[in-house]
Structures are given as C-alpha cells and as structure tokens.
C-alpha positions in Angstrom: 115.8 76.0 120.7 114.5 74.1 123.7 116.1 71.2 125.6 114.4 67.8 125.7 113.5 68.1 129.4 111.5 71.2 128.8 109.8 69.8 125.7 108.8 66.7 127.6 107.4 68.7 130.5 105.3 70.8 128.1 103.9 67.8 126.4 103.0 66.1 129.7 101.1 69.2 130.8 99.3 69.3 127.5 97.9 65.8 128.1 96.9 66.3 131.7 93.2 66.7 130.9 92.9 63.5 129.0 94.2 64.3 125.5 95.1 61.5 123.2 98.1 63.2 121.5 100.1 66.3 122.1 102.7 68.1 120.0 104.8 71.2 120.3 106.2 73.0 117.2 109.0 75.5 117.9 110.1 78.0 115.2 112.8 80.6 114.9 112.6 82.6 111.6 114.7 85.3 109.9 113.6 86.9 106.7 115.0 89.6 104.3 113.6 91.3 101.2 114.9 93.7 98.6 112.5 95.3 96.1 113.4 97.5 93.1 110.6 99.5 91.3 110.5 102.6 89.2 114.3 102.4 88.6 115.1 102.6 92.3 115.2 100.5 95.5 111.8 100.9 97.0 112.0 98.6 100.0 114.6 96.8 102.1 113.4 94.9 105.1 114.5 92.2 107.4 113.0 90.7 110.6 113.1 87.9 113.2 110.3 86.0 114.8 110.1 83.1 117.1 107.3 81.2 118.8 105.7 77.9 119.5 102.4 76.2 118.7 101.0 73.5 121.0 98.4 71.1 119.6 96.3 68.5 121.5 94.1 65.9 119.8 91.3 64.1 121.4 88.7 61.9 119.7 89.2 63.6 116.4 89.0 67.1 117.8 91.9 69.6 117.9 92.9 72.3 120.3 95.7 74.7 119.1 97.4 77.4 121.1 100.4 79.4 120.0 102.6 81.8 121.9 105.8 83.9 121.4 106.7 83.5 125.0 109.2 80.7 125.0 110.1 80.8 128.7 109.2 77.7 130.7 106.3 79.5 132.4 105.0 80.8 129.1 105.0 77.4 127.4 103.4 75.8 130.4 100.6 78.3 130.4 100.0 77.6 126.7 100.0 73.8 127.3 97.5 74.2 130.2 95.2 76.2 127.9 95.4 73.7 125.1 94.7 70.9 127.6 91.7 72.7 129.1 90.0 73.3 125.7 89.4 69.7 125.0 89.8 68.0 128.3 87.7 67.3 131.4 88.0 69.0 134.7 90.0 66.2 136.2 93.7 66.1 135.9 95.4 62.9 134.6 98.8 61.8 135.6 101.2 60.8 132.8 104.5 59.2 132.8 107.5 61.2 131.7 107.7 61.3 127.9 111.1 60.2 126.7 112.0 62.0 123.4 114.1 60.2 120.7 115.4 62.1 117.7 114.0 60.9 114.4 116.1 60.5 111.2 115.3 61.6 107.7 116.9 60.4 104.5 116.5 63.8 103.0 119.1 66.2 104.4 119.3 69.6 102.7 122.6 71.4 102.4 123.1 75.2 101.9 126.3 76.7 100.4 125.6 80.4 101.1 123.5 81.0 104.1 121.4 84.3 104.0 123.3 85.9 106.8 126.5 85.6 104.7 125.2 87.7 101.8 125.3 91.4 102.6 122.5 93.7 101.5 125.0 95.6 99.4 125.5 92.5 97.2 121.7 91.9 96.9 121.1 95.6 96.0 123.8 95.5 93.4 122.3 92.4 91.7 118.8 93.7 91.8 119.8 97.0 90.2 121.8 95.1 87.5 118.7 93.0 86.8 116.5 96.1 86.5 119.0 97.6 84.0 119.3 94.4 82.0 115.5 94.2 81.6 115.2 97.9 80.6 118.0 97.6 78.1 116.3 94.8 76.3 114.0 97.1 74.4 112.8 100.7 74.3 109.2 99.5 74.7 109.9 98.3 78.3 108.0 100.7 80.5 108.2 99.2 84.0 110.3 96.6 85.7 109.9 95.1 89.2 112.7 93.0 90.7 112.6 91.3 94.1 115.0 89.1 96.1 113.8 87.3 99.2 115.0 84.7 101.7 113.8 83.0 104.8 115.9 81.0 107.3 114.0 78.8 109.7 115.1 76.7 112.6 112.4 74.1 113.6 111.9 71.8 116.5 109.0 69.4 116.7 108.2 67.0 119.6 105.2 64.9 120.3 103.8 62.6 123.0 104.7 59.5 121.1 108.3 60.3 121.9 109.4 61.7 118.5 111.8 64.6 118.3 112.9 66.3 115.0 115.1 69.3 114.4 115.7 70.9 111.1 117.2 74.1 109.6 115.5 75.3 106.4 116.5 78.0 104.0 114.5 79.1 101.0 115.4 81.9 98.5 113.4 83.4 95.7 114.1 85.8 92.8 111.2 87.4 90.9 111.2 89.7 87.8 108.1 91.3 86.3 108.4 93.5 83.2 105.8 95.6 81.5 106.0 96.6 77.8 103.7 99.0 75.9 103.1 99.9 72.3 100.3 102.0 70.7 98.2 101.8 73.8 98.7 98.0 74.3 100.3 96.7 77.5 101.8 93.3 78.0 103.6 91.7 80.9 106.4 89.2 81.2 107.2 87.3 84.4 110.1 85.1 85.5 111.0 83.6 88.8 113.5 81.2 90.3 114.0 79.8 93.8 114.4 76.7 95.9 115.3 75.1 99.2 118.9 76.3 98.9 121.0 79.2 99.8 122.1 82.3 97.9 124.2 80.1 95.6 121.1 80.5 93.5 122.5 83.8 92.3 125.3 81.9 90.6 123.2 79.0 89.4 120.5 81.2 87.8 121.8 84.7 87.2 119.0 87.2 88.0 120.1 89.3 85.0 119.1 86.4 82.7 115.7 86.2 84.4 115.2 89.9 83.8 116.1 89.6 80.1 113.7 86.6 79.7 110.9 88.5 81.4 111.4 91.6 79.3 111.7 89.6 76.1 108.4 87.9 76.8 106.6 91.1 77.4 107.9 92.7 74.2 107.1 89.5 72.1 103.5 89.5 73.3 103.0 93.0 72.0 102.9 91.4 68.5 100.3 88.9 69.6 96.9 88.7 68.1 93.7 88.0 70.0 93.4 84.3 71.0 90.9 82.2 69.0 87.7 81.0 70.7 86.7 77.3 70.6 87.6 73.8 71.5 91.0 72.7 70.2 94.0 70.6 71.1 96.3 72.2 73.6 100.0 71.5 73.9 101.3 72.5 77.3 105.1 73.0 77.1 107.3 71.9 80.0 108.3 75.6 80.4 104.7 76.2 81.6 105.4 74.2 84.8 102.8 72.1 86.6 100.2 74.8 87.5 97.4 72.7 86.0 98.3 69.5 87.7 98.8 71.2 91.1 95.5 73.2 91.0 93.1 71.1 88.9 94.2 67.7 90.2 96.5 67.9 93.2 94.2 69.7 95.7 91.6 67.0 95.0 94.1 64.4 96.3 94.5 66.1 99.7 92.9 63.9 102.2 91.0 66.6 104.2 89.1 67.7 101.1 88.4 64.0 100.3 87.1 63.3 103.8 84.9 66.4 103.7 83.3 65.4 100.4 84.9 68.3 98.6 86.9 66.3 96.1 85.9 64.7 92.8 88.3 61.8 93.7 86.3 60.8 96.8 85.6 57.0 96.7 87.8 56.5 93.7 90.9 54.8 95.2 91.9 51.9 93.0 90.0 53.2 90.0 91.4 54.5 86.7 91.4 58.3 86.8 93.9 59.1 84.0 95.4 57.5 80.9 97.4 54.4 81.5 100.8 56.1 80.8 100.3 58.9 83.2 101.6 59.1 86.8 101.3 61.9 89.3 103.8 62.2 92.2 104.3 64.4 95.2 107.9 64.3 96.4 109.4 66.5 99.2 112.8 64.7 98.9 113.9 66.3 95.6 117.1 68.2 96.4 116.8 72.0 96.2 113.2 72.3 95.0 111.0 75.0 96.6 108.7 72.5 98.3 111.4 70.3 99.7 112.2 69.6 103.3 113.7 66.9 105.6 110.6 66.7 107.8 107.0 67.9 107.4 105.6 70.3 110.0 104.5 67.3 112.2 108.0 65.8 112.2 107.2 63.1 109.7 110.2 62.4 107.4 109.9 63.7 103.8 108.6 61.1 101.4 107.9 60.4 97.7 104.2 59.6 97.3 102.9 58.2 94.0 99.3 59.4 94.0 98.3 58.2 90.5 100.3 55.3 89.2 99.9 54.6 85.5 96.4 56.0 85.5 95.2 54.3 88.8 94.5 56.4 91.9 96.7 54.8 94.6 97.1 57.3 97.4 95.8 60.5 98.9 98.3 62.8 100.8 97.6 63.3 104.4 98.6 64.7 107.8 98.3 62.9 111.2 94.7 63.8 111.7 93.4 62.7 108.3 95.6 59.5 108.4 94.1 58.6 111.7 90.6 59.1 110.4 90.8 56.5 107.7 93.7 54.4 109.0 96.2 55.4 106.2 99.9 55.6 106.6 101.5 59.1 107.0 102.7 60.6 103.8 104.7 63.5 105.2 102.3 66.2 104.0 101.3 67.9 107.2 102.3 71.5 106.6 101.8 74.9 108.2 102.7 78.5 107.4 104.2 79.2 110.8 103.9 78.4 114.5 100.7 80.4 114.5 98.9 77.8 112.3 97.9 74.1 112.8 99.1 71.6 110.2 96.9 70.5 107.3 97.5 68.2 104.3 99.4 70.2 101.6 101.3 69.4 98.5 105.1 69.8 98.3 106.7 69.2 94.8 103.9 67.8 92.7 104.4 66.7 89.1 103.4 64.5 86.2 106.1 62.0 85.6 108.0 62.3 82.3 106.9 60.0 79.4 108.6 58.8 76.3 107.6 61.2 73.6 110.0 63.7 72.0 108.6 67.2 72.9 109.4 68.6 69.4 107.5 65.7 67.8 104.5 66.4 70.0 104.3 69.9 68.4 105.2 68.6 64.9 102.4 66.1 65.2 99.7 68.7 66.0 97.9 70.0 62.9 96.2 72.9 64.7 96.0 74.0 68.3 97.4 76.2 71.1 100.9 76.0 72.5 101.1 77.2 76.1 104.5 78.3 77.3 103.6 80.2 80.4 100.6 79.9 82.6 99.0 82.7 84.6 96.5 82.6 87.4 92.9 81.3 87.5 90.3 79.5 89.6 89.4 75.9 90.3 86.2 74.3 91.6 87.6 72.0 94.2 84.5 69.8 94.2 84.2 68.8 90.6 87.6 69.8 89.1 86.3 72.5 86.7 88.9 75.1 86.1 89.7 78.4 84.2 93.3 79.3 83.7 94.9 82.4 82.1 97.7 81.9 79.6 100.5 84.4 79.9 102.4 83.2 76.8 100.7 81.2 74.0 101.2 80.5 70.3 99.1 79.1 67.6 100.3 75.8 66.1 99.5 75.2 62.4 100.6 72.2 60.4 103.0 71.2 63.2 104.8 74.6 63.3 104.8 77.3 65.9 103.2 80.4 64.4 102.2 83.8 65.8 101.7 84.5 69.5 98.3 85.1 70.9 97.1 87.2 73.8 94.1 87.0 76.2 93.9 83.2 76.0 92.2 81.2 78.7 91.9 77.5 79.2 88.5 76.2 80.4 88.0 72.5 81.3 87.8 69.8 83.9 90.8 68.5 85.7 89.9 64.8 85.9 88.7 64.8 82.2 91.9 66.5 81.1 93.9 63.7 82.6 91.9 61.2 80.5 92.3 63.4 77.4 96.1 63.6 77.4 97.4 61.7 74.4 101.1 62.6 74.4 103.6 62.9 77.3 107.1 64.2 76.7 110.3 63.0 78.2 111.2 66.5 79.4 110.2 68.0 82.8 109.9 71.7 83.7 109.3 73.2 87.1 107.6 76.3 88.4 107.5 77.6 92.0 104.9 79.4 94.0 103.1 80.0 97.3 100.0 77.8 97.6 97.1 79.2 99.6 94.7 77.1 101.5 92.6 77.9 104.6 94.4 81.2 105.0 97.8 79.6 105.0 100.5 80.0 102.4 103.3 77.4 102.0 106.1 77.1 99.4 105.5 74.6 96.7 106.9 73.5 93.3 105.0 71.9 90.5 106.2 70.4 87.2 105.1 68.6 84.1 106.6 67.3 80.8 105.4 68.7 77.5 101.9 67.2 77.2 99.1 67.4 74.6 95.5 67.5 75.7 93.1 66.4 72.9 90.6 69.3 73.5 90.1 72.2 75.9 88.0 75.3 75.4 90.3 78.2 74.5 89.6 81.9 74.6 86.5 82.2 76.9 86.1 82.3 80.6 83.4 79.6 80.9 79.6 79.9 80.9 77.6 82.0 83.3 76.7 78.9 85.3 80.3 78.1 86.3 80.0 76.8 89.9 80.9 79.3 92.6 82.6 77.0 94.9 86.1 77.7 93.8 89.7 78.0 95.0 91.4 81.1 93.7 95.0 80.5 92.7 97.8 82.4 94.4 101.1 82.2 92.6 104.4 84.1 92.9 
C-alpha cells in the first residue's frame, strides 16, 4: 500500500483547482474460484488486481478518475485529471494534509486466509459435495457446485485528514441441484458465506448444503400448481430477508430519496409500518456477508435503525447525500471496486425479531401460503410494488403444513406489506447475495424472523399495467 506522504501529496494535487473535498481509494484484490458441473471440474481460476480511484467533490458535483498505475507519477496524473474536470484554470495552493488513522469498533478476524487453503482441498470438497447431492436421489439430473473467495486490502485517505486501512476476506459456497420426473423439472438452491475465512468449510460443511439443495429439488417434484388469489402469507425465517431488502430497503437509500425515486420521500418521522416492527442495517455483525470495519469512504461501520417500532427514523447515506441534506454519515458509502465511485448501499439489513413463537404463527393460520425459500423478482423503486418468485412454498390448512406448491409468485406493495404484518417471530434467518445498483454489485446479507402478512396476491405475476420503472433483483 502507499505511505502517508504519497497519499497526502496526491490529495493536495487533487484539490489544486479549487475542489472542496478529495479522496483516494487504494485497493489490492486477490480472487479464486472453483466450479464443478456435469460431474467434473469445469473451471478453476484465480487472479490479482490493484488500482486506485481519486474523487474530487465541488459544490455537489463529482469527478472520479481511476488508474492501475500506482507509481507516484501515475497517481499524480490521475489527481491532476480529477482536479481539472471540476476546477477552474487557476491553481490554488493548499497546506500539506496531515493524515491521522481512524479507528473502528468493528474489527473482523479470519482464521483460515484464502492463500492458506490449497486448490487441492477446494477441489476435493467440491467433488464430495457434487457426489453427496447426486446420491440423494436417482431423480437428480444436474448439480452445480462453486466455491469462491476474495481477499482485499484497502486504504482510504481524504482531504479532511482521515486515513483508514482494512483487510477484508469474503468466502462463498453455492450449490444448485436439478431434479426431473416425467418431464417435470425442479431446482433446489443453497448457499453459505460471510466476511470470514475458509473456516466456513468447517462451520457449514458444503456436503450438507448439497444434500439440502438436492432434497429441495426432489421434494418440489411432488408439488401441485400454486393457487391463485389473495391470501395470508407466512414467510419463514429460512426464506431470508429478500423482501425487506428489495421492497423496502432500497427505498431507504438516500440517493433514491433525494432524486424522488422512493416511496418514503418526505416521510421521516411518520409511521410506515406496524408499531412492533423495526428495520435495521448493521455492518458490524461479525462474519455476515455485508460486514466490514469501514465503508468504502473510510467511515466506521455502524448499526443504523431505519424504522424504529413502525416510525421512519433514518435513511442510509454516503458522504455526498449526507452533505446534501445535512445528515450524519451512516457508514453506507459502498463501491464494487476502485473503478467505481461510492453510492449509498445496504450492508446487513433485517427485520428485528419479535416475540411470537414461529410454530404458533403457522398453527394460528387457518389457510395460506408458507414461503420457505425465495427466488428472484422485480421491484418498482418509486412506489414499492413488487413481484417475487417462490422457490419453495407449502399450503397451510387448519394450522398445518400440507402439500408443496410450485410456480408461486408474490405480488404486492412493500410499504403496504409492512403495515399488513400481524405476527413477528422471535427467530431470525439470514440469506446472502450480491446486490446490483447502478452497474455495481456489492456483497450483502438480509434477514427476517418468521412473519405473517395478512394478505398478498399469490400465483399471478401482476396486472398488465404493472409500472415499468423497476429494479431487477440479482441474487446469488
């Protein structure tokens, strides 16, 4: 990484044309992937990348220049270009910027760094998972197993004198199984991962993931077509927090609010959910996929209560959006890599657990749909309308879980769904994914307890006049 003297020099040059604020983001990244498909190892790859992004802000405008030339001359050329984009023709002298390291209360620890796990071990585990899935049932036709890791070293400095350094490791395991019977095809999917090292292989054996994915695919072969109509929906904690992330969370990102693209615009301080419901974004949770010590602007990780017992309290922001409306930084400025500027993004977003017994929520439902695994879908980011696929669902009759159903979709409105929740379980289940926004993907986790929504439309994909301004969901 770079020394403080060089960082300070680059920042000073970036401000020489009259910028209000300058920042340099330095990244060194190493990745590796192993993929098994068609009963054999299809792909093994690894790579290294390094570079820096220089950002200059002036009167609400942004200039961003990135380079993979980390020599002093290369960085200074990038700083001069960023300064020139926004500045005047006159140079401005600046005092030397004295950088002071910032401290975060969230320090992540990794037990098995990626470079300590040989490809031989990864290949052995992937092949064992493939075999475990195929041995579950003769109706399993295809299995895909993938292991991936990323090891990043980050350094962020800005013209206010802040300096942060962090080492991040994330690992992920994914299994997808396909089962077939009499011309019918069903899939089962499982994943695990987090901001931790390859100790994940011991904490969550990938062979168990493979059996779960295969078992789900086979079970869904016996499913009947989903019913069509409005009905109560119980979303099991196993489903993760896809709905809260997509149908609610994006509307709480400050850039969308300030652009008038959020249904929650002008609703701070108002009741937007039932009184016993809280929605939280928390990057400090140890080991979760969206966790870190500092965001990609160098702000320490935080826990932000966005909705507190039904009242909208806080939007999540980055430096630019916080400056626009005078809000405090929430530590949500994130970027995919040094090639991207930071924007407000979620981290680990969840509905806080309630007090209800999850089993009693099901037992107290006369008729409805139980969702145990969510699929993809689409969301209108302006009004909160959504359509989600259900990967694994069951009919509830007289408080009992009955037969599985296939082809189910959930159609509704995010803000209305938060007002229609009438039971909140005391459990909490997480899912992980890569969230896409403005062409950038960042790792996130989302979670929810078992909840019951009084009524959603089940079975259809919405009317023909469904608004076209949507955000397509990318999950993995």
